[in-house]
N, CA, C and O atoms as a CHARMM CRD file, in Angstrom:
* protein
*
  400
    1    1 ASP  N     65.46500 134.77400 145.58600 PROA 1      0.00000
    2    1 ASP  CA    66.83300 135.30900 145.04500 PROA 1      0.00000
    3    1 ASP  C     67.86600 134.31800 144.79100 PROA 1      0.00000
    4    1 ASP  O     68.69400 134.34500 143.88000 PROA 1      0.00000
    5    2 GLU  N     67.68900 133.23400 145.91400 PROA 2      0.00000
    6    2 GLU  CA    68.86900 132.15700 145.63100 PROA 2      0.00000
    7    2 GLU  C     68.56000 131.42700 144.55200 PROA 2      0.00000
    8    2 GLU  O     69.49400 130.91300 143.93700 PROA 2      0.00000
    9    3 LEU  N     67.18200 131.22300 144.09000 PROA 3      0.00000
   10    3 LEU  CA    66.89600 130.75300 142.86700 PROA 3      0.00000
   11    3 LEU  C     67.46400 131.46900 141.50700 PROA 3      0.00000
   12    3 LEU  O     67.88300 130.82500 140.54600 PROA 3      0.00000
   13    4 ASN  N     67.42300 132.65200 141.56100 PROA 4      0.00000
   14    4 ASN  CA    68.00100 133.42600 140.41900 PROA 4      0.00000
   15    4 ASN  C     69.25100 133.11200 140.40700 PROA 4      0.00000
   16    4 ASN  O     69.71700 132.65200 139.36500 PROA 4      0.00000
   17    5 LYS  N     70.05900 133.28200 141.52600 PROA 5      0.00000
   18    5 LYS  CA    71.40800 133.07100 141.47500 PROA 5      0.00000
   19    5 LYS  C     71.71000 131.64700 140.83400 PROA 5      0.00000
   20    5 LYS  O     72.55100 131.50700 139.94500 PROA 5      0.00000
   21    6 GLU  N     70.97400 130.62400 141.34500 PROA 6      0.00000
   22    6 GLU  CA    71.40000 129.36200 140.90300 PROA 6      0.00000
   23    6 GLU  C     71.23000 129.21400 139.46800 PROA 6      0.00000
   24    6 GLU  O     72.11100 128.64200 138.82600 PROA 6      0.00000
   25    7 LEU  N     70.06300 129.72300 138.82600 PROA 7      0.00000
   26    7 LEU  CA    69.73900 129.98600 137.51600 PROA 7      0.00000
   27    7 LEU  C     70.79600 130.65800 136.73300 PROA 7      0.00000
   28    7 LEU  O     71.14100 130.18800 135.64900 PROA 7      0.00000
   29    8 SER  N     71.39000 131.84600 137.26900 PROA 8      0.00000
   30    8 SER  CA    72.25400 132.70600 136.57400 PROA 8      0.00000
   31    8 SER  C     73.64600 131.71900 136.41100 PROA 8      0.00000
   32    8 SER  O     74.26800 131.56100 135.36000 PROA 8      0.00000
   33    9 ASP  N     73.95500 131.12400 137.68400 PROA 9      0.00000
   34    9 ASP  CA    75.07500 130.25200 137.55300 PROA 9      0.00000
   35    9 ASP  C     75.05500 129.03400 136.72100 PROA 9      0.00000
   36    9 ASP  O     76.09100 128.67200 136.16400 PROA 9      0.00000
   37   10 THR  N     73.96600 128.38300 136.59700 PROA 10     0.00000
   38   10 THR  CA    73.74500 127.25200 135.62100 PROA 10     0.00000
   39   10 THR  C     73.66100 127.86800 134.05400 PROA 10     0.00000
   40   10 THR  O     73.95700 127.18500 133.07300 PROA 10     0.00000
   41   11 ARG  N     73.23600 129.18300 133.98100 PROA 11     0.00000
   42   11 ARG  CA    73.43900 129.78800 132.47900 PROA 11     0.00000
   43   11 ARG  C     74.77400 129.95700 132.24100 PROA 11     0.00000
   44   11 ARG  O     75.24400 129.65900 131.14300 PROA 11     0.00000
   45   12 GLU  N     75.53900 130.45700 133.24500 PROA 12     0.00000
   46   12 GLU  CA    76.99400 130.88700 133.05600 PROA 12     0.00000
   47   12 GLU  C     77.79400 129.56100 132.69700 PROA 12     0.00000
   48   12 GLU  O     78.71700 129.58500 131.88300 PROA 12     0.00000
   49   13 MET  N     77.41000 128.45800 133.31900 PROA 13     0.00000
   50   13 MET  CA    77.98700 127.21400 133.30800 PROA 13     0.00000
   51   13 MET  C     77.80800 126.67200 131.97600 PROA 13     0.00000
   52   13 MET  O     78.74500 126.16000 131.36400 PROA 13     0.00000
   53   14 HSD  N     76.54700 126.77400 131.47300 PROA 14     0.00000
   54   14 HSD  CA    76.14600 126.30800 130.29500 PROA 14     0.00000
   55   14 HSD  C     76.66300 127.11500 128.95900 PROA 14     0.00000
   56   14 HSD  O     76.81600 126.55100 127.87600 PROA 14     0.00000
   57   15 ALA  N     76.89800 128.45200 129.17300 PROA 15     0.00000
   58   15 ALA  CA    77.30600 129.12400 128.32200 PROA 15     0.00000
   59   15 ALA  C     78.92500 128.92600 128.23800 PROA 15     0.00000
   60   15 ALA  O     79.43700 129.12900 127.13700 PROA 15     0.00000
   61   16 ALA  N     79.66700 128.58900 129.20000 PROA 16     0.00000
   62   16 ALA  CA    81.10100 128.34000 129.19400 PROA 16     0.00000
   63   16 ALA  C     81.15200 126.97500 128.53000 PROA 16     0.00000
   64   16 ALA  O     82.10300 126.78300 127.77300 PROA 16     0.00000
   65   17 GLU  N     80.29300 126.02400 128.69700 PROA 17     0.00000
   66   17 GLU  CA    80.32300 124.68900 128.22000 PROA 17     0.00000
   67   17 GLU  C     80.08400 124.90200 126.72800 PROA 17     0.00000
   68   17 GLU  O     80.72900 124.18000 125.96800 PROA 17     0.00000
   69   18 VAL  N     79.32800 125.70500 126.26100 PROA 18     0.00000
   70   18 VAL  CA    78.92700 125.94000 124.82700 PROA 18     0.00000
   71   18 VAL  C     80.09300 126.53000 124.05400 PROA 18     0.00000
   72   18 VAL  O     80.42400 126.19500 122.91700 PROA 18     0.00000
   73   19 GLU  N     80.75200 127.57400 124.91400 PROA 19     0.00000
   74   19 GLU  CA    81.99100 128.26100 124.08000 PROA 19     0.00000
   75   19 GLU  C     83.13000 127.19600 124.13800 PROA 19     0.00000
   76   19 GLU  O     83.98600 127.27600 123.25600 PROA 19     0.00000
   77   20 SER  N     83.24600 126.18700 125.09100 PROA 20     0.00000
   78   20 SER  CA    84.38800 125.33900 125.06900 PROA 20     0.00000
   79   20 SER  C     84.09600 124.23800 124.04500 PROA 20     0.00000
   80   20 SER  O     85.06400 123.69100 123.51700 PROA 20     0.00000
   81   21 LEU  N     82.73500 123.82200 123.68100 PROA 21     0.00000
   82   21 LEU  CA    82.51300 122.87900 122.75800 PROA 21     0.00000
   83   21 LEU  C     82.64700 123.46400 121.42900 PROA 21     0.00000
   84   21 LEU  O     83.06200 122.78600 120.48900 PROA 21     0.00000
   85   22 LYS  N     82.26300 124.88500 121.28300 PROA 22     0.00000
   86   22 LYS  CA    82.51100 125.61400 119.84300 PROA 22     0.00000
   87   22 LYS  C     84.03500 125.67100 119.73800 PROA 22     0.00000
   88   22 LYS  O     84.49200 125.18300 118.70500 PROA 22     0.00000
   89   23 ALA  N     84.87400 126.15800 120.58500 PROA 23     0.00000
   90   23 ALA  CA    86.32300 126.01500 120.44800 PROA 23     0.00000
   91   23 ALA  C     86.99200 124.76800 120.11700 PROA 23     0.00000
   92   23 ALA  O     88.01000 124.80600 119.42600 PROA 23     0.00000
   93   24 GLU  N     86.47200 123.54900 120.58600 PROA 24     0.00000
   94   24 GLU  CA    86.72400 122.24100 120.33300 PROA 24     0.00000
   95   24 GLU  C     86.46600 122.00800 118.90700 PROA 24     0.00000
   96   24 GLU  O     87.28400 121.54300 118.11400 PROA 24     0.00000
   97   25 LEU  N     85.24100 122.37600 118.63900 PROA 25     0.00000
   98   25 LEU  CA    84.80800 122.09900 117.26900 PROA 25     0.00000
   99   25 LEU  C     85.60300 122.75700 115.96900 PROA 25     0.00000
  100   25 LEU  O     85.90000 122.22500 114.90000 PROA 25     0.00000
  101   26 GLN  N     85.82000 123.99100 116.40500 PROA 26     0.00000
  102   26 GLN  CA    86.65800 124.73400 115.42200 PROA 26     0.00000
  103   26 GLN  C     87.92100 124.22600 115.43000 PROA 26     0.00000
  104   26 GLN  O     88.53200 124.25900 114.36200 PROA 26     0.00000
  105   27 SER  N     88.49900 123.72500 116.47000 PROA 27     0.00000
  106   27 SER  CA    89.75100 123.15300 116.42600 PROA 27     0.00000
  107   27 SER  C     89.74600 121.83800 115.65300 PROA 27     0.00000
  108   27 SER  O     90.71500 121.60700 114.93000 PROA 27     0.00000
  109   28 LEU  N     88.80600 121.00100 115.72900 PROA 28     0.00000
  110   28 LEU  CA    88.67400 119.89400 114.98200 PROA 28     0.00000
  111   28 LEU  C     88.45800 120.10500 113.59400 PROA 28     0.00000
  112   28 LEU  O     89.00800 119.38300 112.76100 PROA 28     0.00000
  113   29 LYS  N     87.57500 121.19500 113.22600 PROA 29     0.00000
  114   29 LYS  CA    87.25400 121.61600 111.76500 PROA 29     0.00000
  115   29 LYS  C     88.92000 121.93400 111.20600 PROA 29     0.00000
  116   29 LYS  O     89.33700 121.37200 110.19400 PROA 29     0.00000
  117   30 LEU  N     89.60300 122.69800 111.83700 PROA 30     0.00000
  118   30 LEU  CA    90.91300 123.13800 111.28100 PROA 30     0.00000
  119   30 LEU  C     91.76900 122.02900 111.27200 PROA 30     0.00000
  120   30 LEU  O     92.51900 122.01200 110.29600 PROA 30     0.00000
  121   31 THR  N     91.89900 121.00800 112.13400 PROA 31     0.00000
  122   31 THR  CA    92.64800 119.80400 111.99400 PROA 31     0.00000
  123   31 THR  C     92.11300 118.76100 110.69300 PROA 31     0.00000
  124   31 THR  O     92.85900 118.11400 109.95900 PROA 31     0.00000
  125   32 HSD  N     90.85500 118.79700 110.64900 PROA 32     0.00000
  126   32 HSD  CA    90.18200 118.14300 109.44300 PROA 32     0.00000
  127   32 HSD  C     90.69000 118.61300 108.23100 PROA 32     0.00000
  128   32 HSD  O     91.20000 117.90600 107.36200 PROA 32     0.00000
  129   33 SER  N     90.50400 120.10700 108.18200 PROA 33     0.00000
  130   33 SER  CA    90.85800 120.74200 107.02400 PROA 33     0.00000
  131   33 SER  C     92.40200 120.63500 106.65600 PROA 33     0.00000
  132   33 SER  O     92.73000 120.34600 105.50500 PROA 33     0.00000
  133   34 GLU  N     93.17400 120.83000 107.47000 PROA 34     0.00000
  134   34 GLU  CA    94.47700 120.56400 107.33900 PROA 34     0.00000
  135   34 GLU  C     94.80100 119.08000 106.75600 PROA 34     0.00000
  136   34 GLU  O     95.49300 118.91400 105.75200 PROA 34     0.00000
  137   35 GLU  N     94.32900 118.22600 107.36200 PROA 35     0.00000
  138   35 GLU  CA    94.56000 116.82400 106.96500 PROA 35     0.00000
  139   35 GLU  C     93.97100 116.48900 105.56700 PROA 35     0.00000
  140   35 GLU  O     94.56500 115.74600 104.78600 PROA 35     0.00000
  141   36 ALA  N     92.77900 117.06900 105.28800 PROA 36     0.00000
  142   36 ALA  CA    92.21100 117.00700 103.99900 PROA 36     0.00000
  143   36 ALA  C     93.14100 117.53000 103.01600 PROA 36     0.00000
  144   36 ALA  O     93.32200 116.97700 101.93100 PROA 36     0.00000
  145   37 SER  N     93.76600 118.65400 103.40600 PROA 37     0.00000
  146   37 SER  CA    94.76000 119.31300 102.32300 PROA 37     0.00000
  147   37 SER  C     95.84400 118.66100 102.13500 PROA 37     0.00000
  148   37 SER  O     96.35800 118.60400 101.01800 PROA 37     0.00000
  149   38 VAL  N     96.36700 118.06000 103.21000 PROA 38     0.00000
  150   38 VAL  CA    97.53000 117.13500 103.11000 PROA 38     0.00000
  151   38 VAL  C     97.23100 115.69600 102.20900 PROA 38     0.00000
  152   38 VAL  O     98.03700 115.12100 101.47700 PROA 38     0.00000
  153   39 LEU  N     96.05400 115.37500 102.45300 PROA 39     0.00000
  154   39 LEU  CA    95.61700 114.19300 101.53600 PROA 39     0.00000
  155   39 LEU  C     95.43600 114.62900 100.10800 PROA 39     0.00000
  156   39 LEU  O     95.88200 113.97900  99.16200 PROA 39     0.00000
  157   40 HSD  N     94.78300 115.72600  99.99000 PROA 40     0.00000
  158   40 HSD  CA    94.60200 116.26200  98.58400 PROA 40     0.00000
  159   40 HSD  C     95.97500 116.41700  97.72400 PROA 40     0.00000
  160   40 HSD  O     96.08800 116.10400  96.53900 PROA 40     0.00000
  161   41 SER  N     96.97000 116.94700  98.52900 PROA 41     0.00000
  162   41 SER  CA    98.13800 117.08600  97.98700 PROA 41     0.00000
  163   41 SER  C     98.82100 115.70100  97.68400 PROA 41     0.00000
  164   41 SER  O     99.47700 115.56400  96.65200 PROA 41     0.00000
  165   42 LYS  N     98.68600 114.80500  98.47400 PROA 42     0.00000
  166   42 LYS  CA    99.34000 113.38300  98.24700 PROA 42     0.00000
  167   42 LYS  C     98.63800 112.58500  97.11200 PROA 42     0.00000
  168   42 LYS  O     99.26700 111.79500  96.40800 PROA 42     0.00000
  169   43 VAL  N     97.32500 112.82100  96.96500 PROA 43     0.00000
  170   43 VAL  CA    96.45700 112.37700  95.82000 PROA 43     0.00000
  171   43 VAL  C     97.04400 112.98000  94.46200 PROA 43     0.00000
  172   43 VAL  O     97.28500 112.25900  93.49300 PROA 43     0.00000
  173   44 GLU  N     97.24500 114.28500  94.46800 PROA 44     0.00000
  174   44 GLU  CA    97.77800 114.94000  93.36600 PROA 44     0.00000
  175   44 GLU  C     99.10300 114.27500  92.88200 PROA 44     0.00000
  176   44 GLU  O     99.28500 113.81300  91.75600 PROA 44     0.00000
  177   45 LYS  N     99.97400 114.29900  93.87900 PROA 45     0.00000
  178   45 LYS  CA   101.21300 113.79100  93.69600 PROA 45     0.00000
  179   45 LYS  C    101.33500 112.24000  93.00200 PROA 45     0.00000
  180   45 LYS  O    102.11800 111.92600  92.10500 PROA 45     0.00000
  181   46 LEU  N    100.36700 111.38400  93.65200 PROA 46     0.00000
  182   46 LEU  CA   100.02700 110.07700  92.98200 PROA 46     0.00000
  183   46 LEU  C     99.61600 110.04500  91.57300 PROA 46     0.00000
  184   46 LEU  O     99.97200 109.22000  90.73300 PROA 46     0.00000
  185   47 GLN  N     98.78200 111.09400  91.40600 PROA 47     0.00000
  186   47 GLN  CA    98.16600 111.10300  90.14000 PROA 47     0.00000
  187   47 GLN  C     99.28800 111.60600  89.15700 PROA 47     0.00000
  188   47 GLN  O     99.30000 111.11000  88.03000 PROA 47     0.00000
  189   48 GLU  N    100.13400 112.45100  89.45600 PROA 48     0.00000
  190   48 GLU  CA   101.28400 112.85200  88.61200 PROA 48     0.00000
  191   48 GLU  C    102.13300 111.78500  88.32500 PROA 48     0.00000
  192   48 GLU  O    102.50400 111.59100  87.16700 PROA 48     0.00000
  193   49 GLU  N    102.50400 111.02700  89.30300 PROA 49     0.00000
  194   49 GLU  CA   103.48500 109.87500  89.18400 PROA 49     0.00000
  195   49 GLU  C    102.77400 108.71000  88.19400 PROA 49     0.00000
  196   49 GLU  O    103.37400 108.01800  87.37100 PROA 49     0.00000
  197   50 LEU  N    101.46900 108.68500  88.46800 PROA 50     0.00000
  198   50 LEU  CA   100.76400 107.65900  87.58600 PROA 50     0.00000
  199   50 LEU  C    100.72300 107.97500  86.23300 PROA 50     0.00000
  200   50 LEU  O    100.82600 107.10300  85.37000 PROA 50     0.00000
  201   51 GLN  N    100.56300 109.29600  85.95100 PROA 51     0.00000
  202   51 GLN  CA   100.55100 109.75700  84.64400 PROA 51     0.00000
  203   51 GLN  C    102.06600 109.64900  83.95700 PROA 51     0.00000
  204   51 GLN  O    102.21300 109.35700  82.77000 PROA 51     0.00000
  205   52 ALA  N    103.09900 109.90600  84.80400 PROA 52     0.00000
  206   52 ALA  CA   104.38700 109.69100  84.20000 PROA 52     0.00000
  207   52 ALA  C    104.52400 108.28000  83.93800 PROA 52     0.00000
  208   52 ALA  O    104.92500 107.97600  82.81400 PROA 52     0.00000
  209   53 LYS  N    104.29100 107.44100  84.68800 PROA 53     0.00000
  210   53 LYS  CA   104.50000 106.19100  84.63500 PROA 53     0.00000
  211   53 LYS  C    103.58900 105.44400  83.41800 PROA 53     0.00000
  212   53 LYS  O    103.90000 104.41700  82.81600 PROA 53     0.00000
  213   54 ASP  N    102.56100 106.13700  83.26500 PROA 54     0.00000
  214   54 ASP  CA   101.63800 105.72200  82.02900 PROA 54     0.00000
  215   54 ASP  C    102.41200 106.08700  80.88400 PROA 54     0.00000
  216   54 ASP  O    102.55400 105.24000  80.00300 PROA 54     0.00000
  217   55 GLY  N    102.93500 107.21500  80.75700 PROA 55     0.00000
  218   55 GLY  CA   103.82000 107.72700  79.56000 PROA 55     0.00000
  219   55 GLY  C    105.03200 106.70500  79.43500 PROA 55     0.00000
  220   55 GLY  O    105.33300 106.22900  78.34000 PROA 55     0.00000
  221   56 ILE  N    105.60500 106.43800  80.41800 PROA 56     0.00000
  222   56 ILE  CA   106.73400 105.54200  80.38500 PROA 56     0.00000
  223   56 ILE  C    106.31600 104.27400  79.71300 PROA 56     0.00000
  224   56 ILE  O    106.91200 103.78200  78.75400 PROA 56     0.00000
  225   57 ASN  N    105.18200 103.74800  80.32100 PROA 57     0.00000
  226   57 ASN  CA   104.74100 102.52900  79.71000 PROA 57     0.00000
  227   57 ASN  C    104.33100 102.56300  78.25500 PROA 57     0.00000
  228   57 ASN  O    104.68400 101.64300  77.51600 PROA 57     0.00000
  229   58 ALA  N    103.62400 103.54700  77.81300 PROA 58     0.00000
  230   58 ALA  CA   103.42200 103.81000  76.48000 PROA 58     0.00000
  231   58 ALA  C    104.61600 103.70100  75.59600 PROA 58     0.00000
  232   58 ALA  O    104.58200 103.07500  74.53700 PROA 58     0.00000
  233   59 LEU  N    105.79400 104.38700  76.09500 PROA 59     0.00000
  234   59 LEU  CA   106.91600 104.51700  75.34000 PROA 59     0.00000
  235   59 LEU  C    107.74300 102.75700  75.20300 PROA 59     0.00000
  236   59 LEU  O    108.28000 102.25400  74.21600 PROA 59     0.00000
  237   60 LEU  N    107.57200 102.22700  76.49000 PROA 60     0.00000
  238   60 LEU  CA   107.95400 100.94900  76.37300 PROA 60     0.00000
  239   60 LEU  C    107.31000  99.90400  75.48000 PROA 60     0.00000
  240   60 LEU  O    107.86800  98.99400  74.86700 PROA 60     0.00000
  241   61 GLN  N    105.98100 100.23100  75.53300 PROA 61     0.00000
  242   61 GLN  CA   105.22700  99.32400  74.55600 PROA 61     0.00000
  243   61 GLN  C    105.43200  99.45200  73.03900 PROA 61     0.00000
  244   61 GLN  O    105.32900  98.52100  72.23900 PROA 61     0.00000
  245   62 SER  N    105.76600 100.85800  72.71900 PROA 62     0.00000
  246   62 SER  CA   106.18900 101.07700  71.45700 PROA 62     0.00000
  247   62 SER  C    107.56500 100.69100  71.12200 PROA 62     0.00000
  248   62 SER  O    107.92100 100.37200  69.98800 PROA 62     0.00000
  249   63 ASP  N    108.31300 100.73200  72.14600 PROA 63     0.00000
  250   63 ASP  CA   109.75700 100.20800  71.94400 PROA 63     0.00000
  251   63 ASP  C    109.63500  98.70100  71.69000 PROA 63     0.00000
  252   63 ASP  O    110.37000  98.16800  70.85900 PROA 63     0.00000
  253   64 VAL  N    108.68700  97.96600  72.41500 PROA 64     0.00000
  254   64 VAL  CA   108.61800  96.54200  72.26600 PROA 64     0.00000
  255   64 VAL  C    108.01300  96.23000  70.91900 PROA 64     0.00000
  256   64 VAL  O    108.42800  95.23400  70.32600 PROA 64     0.00000
  257   65 GLY  N    107.06300  96.98900  70.37100 PROA 65     0.00000
  258   65 GLY  CA   106.43400  96.88200  69.04800 PROA 65     0.00000
  259   65 GLY  C    107.61900  96.88500  68.08400 PROA 65     0.00000
  260   65 GLY  O    107.79000  95.95400  67.29700 PROA 65     0.00000
  261   66 SER  N    108.49700  98.01500  68.15700 PROA 66     0.00000
  262   66 SER  CA   109.40400  98.28500  67.18200 PROA 66     0.00000
  263   66 SER  C    110.46800  97.09300  67.34200 PROA 66     0.00000
  264   66 SER  O    111.08200  96.78000  66.32100 PROA 66     0.00000
  265   67 LEU  N    110.72600  96.44200  68.46300 PROA 67     0.00000
  266   67 LEU  CA   111.74700  95.37600  68.35600 PROA 67     0.00000
  267   67 LEU  C    111.07000  94.08400  67.99200 PROA 67     0.00000
  268   67 LEU  O    111.81500  93.23700  67.50100 PROA 67     0.00000
  269   68 GLN  N    109.99600  93.81500  68.11500 PROA 68     0.00000
  270   68 GLN  CA   109.14900  92.77000  67.67600 PROA 68     0.00000
  271   68 GLN  C    109.28600  92.74100  65.95300 PROA 68     0.00000
  272   68 GLN  O    109.58400  91.73700  65.30600 PROA 68     0.00000
  273   69 GLU  N    109.00000  94.05800  65.40200 PROA 69     0.00000
  274   69 GLU  CA   109.15500  94.32700  63.94500 PROA 69     0.00000
  275   69 GLU  C    110.43300  93.92100  63.70400 PROA 69     0.00000
  276   69 GLU  O    110.58200  92.95900  62.95000 PROA 69     0.00000
  277   70 GLU  N    111.48400  94.50200  64.23200 PROA 70     0.00000
  278   70 GLU  CA   112.81300  94.33500  63.79100 PROA 70     0.00000
  279   70 GLU  C    113.25700  92.78600  63.70700 PROA 70     0.00000
  280   70 GLU  O    113.91500  92.27900  62.79800 PROA 70     0.00000
  281   71 ARG  N    112.75300  92.15200  64.85200 PROA 71     0.00000
  282   71 ARG  CA   112.89400  90.72100  64.88000 PROA 71     0.00000
  283   71 ARG  C    112.29800  89.96600  63.75000 PROA 71     0.00000
  284   71 ARG  O    112.94400  89.04800  63.24500 PROA 71     0.00000
  285   72 LYS  N    111.13800  90.27500  63.32200 PROA 72     0.00000
  286   72 LYS  CA   110.39200  89.56900  62.20300 PROA 72     0.00000
  287   72 LYS  C    111.31300  89.92800  60.89200 PROA 72     0.00000
  288   72 LYS  O    111.62300  89.04300  60.09500 PROA 72     0.00000
  289   73 ILE  N    111.65900  91.07000  60.75500 PROA 73     0.00000
  290   73 ILE  CA   112.50300  91.47300  59.44500 PROA 73     0.00000
  291   73 ILE  C    113.84800  90.72100  59.72200 PROA 73     0.00000
  292   73 ILE  O    114.30700  90.23400  58.68800 PROA 73     0.00000
  293   74 ALA  N    114.66400  90.47700  60.93500 PROA 74     0.00000
  294   74 ALA  CA   115.73900  89.81000  60.78700 PROA 74     0.00000
  295   74 ALA  C    115.54600  88.13800  60.74300 PROA 74     0.00000
  296   74 ALA  O    116.41300  87.38600  60.29800 PROA 74     0.00000
  297   75 ALA  N    114.54600  87.79300  61.16100 PROA 75     0.00000
  298   75 ALA  CA   114.13700  86.49000  60.92900 PROA 75     0.00000
  299   75 ALA  C    113.98200  86.04700  59.53800 PROA 75     0.00000
  300   75 ALA  O    114.45400  85.00400  59.08500 PROA 75     0.00000
  301   76 ALA  N    113.22600  86.98900  58.83400 PROA 76     0.00000
  302   76 ALA  CA   113.03800  86.80700  57.53700 PROA 76     0.00000
  303   76 ALA  C    114.27800  86.78300  56.60400 PROA 76     0.00000
  304   76 ALA  O    114.46500  85.95400  55.71300 PROA 76     0.00000
  305   77 LYS  N    115.06400  87.76600  56.92100 PROA 77     0.00000
  306   77 LYS  CA   116.40100  87.78800  56.30600 PROA 77     0.00000
  307   77 LYS  C    117.25500  86.62000  56.61800 PROA 77     0.00000
  308   77 LYS  O    118.00400  86.26200  55.70900 PROA 77     0.00000
  309   78 TYR  N    117.28700  85.94600  57.74800 PROA 78     0.00000
  310   78 TYR  CA   118.01100  84.98300  58.02500 PROA 78     0.00000
  311   78 TYR  C    117.35000  83.82000  57.20900 PROA 78     0.00000
  312   78 TYR  O    118.07100  83.10800  56.51000 PROA 78     0.00000
  313   79 ASP  N    115.99900  83.60800  57.28000 PROA 79     0.00000
  314   79 ASP  CA   115.56600  82.36600  56.41600 PROA 79     0.00000
  315   79 ASP  C    115.77000  82.53200  54.80300 PROA 79     0.00000
  316   79 ASP  O    115.86500  81.57800  54.03100 PROA 79     0.00000
  317   80 GLU  N    115.82300  83.90700  54.42900 PROA 80     0.00000
  318   80 GLU  CA   116.03400  83.99500  52.91800 PROA 80     0.00000
  319   80 GLU  C    117.72500  83.68400  52.67800 PROA 80     0.00000
  320   80 GLU  O    118.14200  83.10900  51.67300 PROA 80     0.00000
  321   81 GLY  N    118.58900  84.16400  53.77000 PROA 81     0.00000
  322   81 GLY  CA   120.03100  83.84700  53.53400 PROA 81     0.00000
  323   81 GLY  C    120.03800  82.35100  53.70900 PROA 81     0.00000
  324   81 GLY  O    120.75400  81.76200  52.89900 PROA 81     0.00000
  325   82 ARG  N    119.49200  81.71600  54.46000 PROA 82     0.00000
  326   82 ARG  CA   119.66200  80.12200  54.83000 PROA 82     0.00000
  327   82 ARG  C    119.21900  79.50300  53.39300 PROA 82     0.00000
  328   82 ARG  O    119.91200  78.70400  52.76300 PROA 82     0.00000
  329   83 SER  N    117.97000  79.99200  52.98200 PROA 83     0.00000
  330   83 SER  CA   117.58000  79.42100  51.64600 PROA 83     0.00000
  331   83 SER  C    118.42900  79.46900  50.52200 PROA 83     0.00000
  332   83 SER  O    118.47100  78.54500  49.71100 PROA 83     0.00000
  333   84 GLU  N    119.19500  80.62000  50.41400 PROA 84     0.00000
  334   84 GLU  CA   120.07200  80.97800  49.43000 PROA 84     0.00000
  335   84 GLU  C    121.35200  80.01400  49.54900 PROA 84     0.00000
  336   84 GLU  O    121.93600  79.45500  48.62100 PROA 84     0.00000
  337   85 MET  N    121.62300  79.96200  50.83000 PROA 85     0.00000
  338   85 MET  CA   122.75100  79.04300  51.12700 PROA 85     0.00000
  339   85 MET  C    122.65700  77.39000  50.66600 PROA 85     0.00000
  340   85 MET  O    123.53200  76.70600  50.13600 PROA 85     0.00000
  341   86 GLN  N    121.47000  77.06700  51.01000 PROA 86     0.00000
  342   86 GLN  CA   121.08900  75.77900  50.76200 PROA 86     0.00000
  343   86 GLN  C    121.07400  75.63300  49.15600 PROA 86     0.00000
  344   86 GLN  O    121.63700  74.69600  48.58900 PROA 86     0.00000
  345   87 SER  N    120.40900  76.60200  48.51200 PROA 87     0.00000
  346   87 SER  CA   120.39400  76.56000  47.06700 PROA 87     0.00000
  347   87 SER  C    121.87800  76.43700  46.58000 PROA 87     0.00000
  348   87 SER  O    122.19200  75.60600  45.72800 PROA 87     0.00000
  349   88 LEU  N    122.72800  77.24700  47.12100 PROA 88     0.00000
  350   88 LEU  CA   124.14300  77.24400  46.48700 PROA 88     0.00000
  351   88 LEU  C    124.70700  76.13300  46.77700 PROA 88     0.00000
  352   88 LEU  O    125.19300  75.50400  45.83700 PROA 88     0.00000
  353   89 LEU  N    124.80100  75.61000  48.05900 PROA 89     0.00000
  354   89 LEU  CA   125.27200  74.27600  48.51100 PROA 89     0.00000
  355   89 LEU  C    124.70500  73.14300  47.56200 PROA 89     0.00000
  356   89 LEU  O    125.42900  72.30900  47.01800 PROA 89     0.00000
  357   90 ALA  N    123.53500  73.19500  47.44400 PROA 90     0.00000
  358   90 ALA  CA   122.95500  72.11500  46.47600 PROA 90     0.00000
  359   90 ALA  C    123.45900  72.06400  45.09000 PROA 90     0.00000
  360   90 ALA  O    123.75000  70.99600  44.55100 PROA 90     0.00000
  361   91 SER  N    123.58100  73.37700  44.42500 PROA 91     0.00000
  362   91 SER  CA   124.04700  73.53700  43.24100 PROA 91     0.00000
  363   91 SER  C    125.52200  73.04800  43.07500 PROA 91     0.00000
  364   91 SER  O    125.85600  72.42600  42.06600 PROA 91     0.00000
  365   92 GLN  N    126.41400  73.34400  44.09900 PROA 92     0.00000
  366   92 GLN  CA   127.81200  73.11400  44.29100 PROA 92     0.00000
  367   92 GLN  C    127.88100  71.46700  44.43100 PROA 92     0.00000
  368   92 GLN  O    128.65800  70.81000  43.73900 PROA 92     0.00000
  369   93 LYS  N    127.13300  70.96700  45.24000 PROA 93     0.00000
  370   93 LYS  CA   126.95800  69.53500  45.24600 PROA 93     0.00000
  371   93 LYS  C    126.77800  68.80600  43.89900 PROA 93     0.00000
  372   93 LYS  O    127.45400  67.82400  43.59400 PROA 93     0.00000
  373   94 ASP  N    125.78500  69.36800  43.07700 PROA 94     0.00000
  374   94 ASP  CA   125.60400  68.79800  41.90200 PROA 94     0.00000
  375   94 ASP  C    126.62600  68.84900  40.90800 PROA 94     0.00000
  376   94 ASP  O    126.82100  67.98900  40.04900 PROA 94     0.00000
  377   95 GLU  N    127.33700  70.01900  41.09000 PROA 95     0.00000
  378   95 GLU  CA   128.57600  70.26800  40.22500 PROA 95     0.00000
  379   95 GLU  C    129.63100  69.43200  40.56900 PROA 95     0.00000
  380   95 GLU  O    130.40200  69.01600  39.70400 PROA 95     0.00000
  381   96 LEU  N    129.75300  69.12000  41.83800 PROA 96     0.00000
  382   96 LEU  CA   130.88400  68.19900  42.24500 PROA 96     0.00000
  383   96 LEU  C    130.43500  66.87000  41.71100 PROA 96     0.00000
  384   96 LEU  O    131.21100  66.23800  40.99400 PROA 96     0.00000
  385   97 ASN  N    129.21200  66.37900  42.00800 PROA 97     0.00000
  386   97 ASN  CA   128.65900  64.99900  41.58200 PROA 97     0.00000
  387   97 ASN  C    129.02000  64.95900  39.93500 PROA 97     0.00000
  388   97 ASN  O    129.51400  63.93500  39.46200 PROA 97     0.00000
  389   98 LYS  N    128.78600  65.95600  39.22200 PROA 98     0.00000
  390   98 LYS  CA   128.97900  65.84700  37.84500 PROA 98     0.00000
  391   98 LYS  C    130.40900  65.63800  37.54700 PROA 98     0.00000
  392   98 LYS  O    130.73700  64.80400  36.70400 PROA 98     0.00000
  393   99 GLU  N    131.29400  66.35500  38.19600 PROA 99     0.00000
  394   99 GLU  CA   132.92600  66.13200  37.95100 PROA 99     0.00000
  395   99 GLU  C    133.30400  64.90800  38.38300 PROA 99     0.00000
  396   99 GLU  O    134.33000  64.44800  37.88200 PROA 99     0.00000
  397  100 LEU  N    132.61300  64.14400  39.34700 PROA 100    0.00000
  398  100 LEU  CA   132.95300  62.92100  39.91300 PROA 100    0.00000
  399  100 LEU  C    132.57400  61.86000  38.99900 PROA 100    0.00000
  400  100 LEU  O    132.78300  60.68400  39.29800 PROA 100    0.00000
């Protein structure tokens, strides 16, 4: 009879341990799930920020391209004006030399 009582007590102790472990496991699963949800939200936010920055980067690259094109045009106009001025000065110099 004492052996049955000891077996019964051992079963109850193991059952209580199993229930305790189940509760702990459930708590850990819940904690893990919450942490995973938070991390997922952070990843989504970072992806949105990255997409926004990619858009800004594309706009800035387009602006740089436009500015480079404007610079080429301005440099060509400057060179053209400089060339015209040199021709005009050379022509005026020739006229002055003829008058002298």
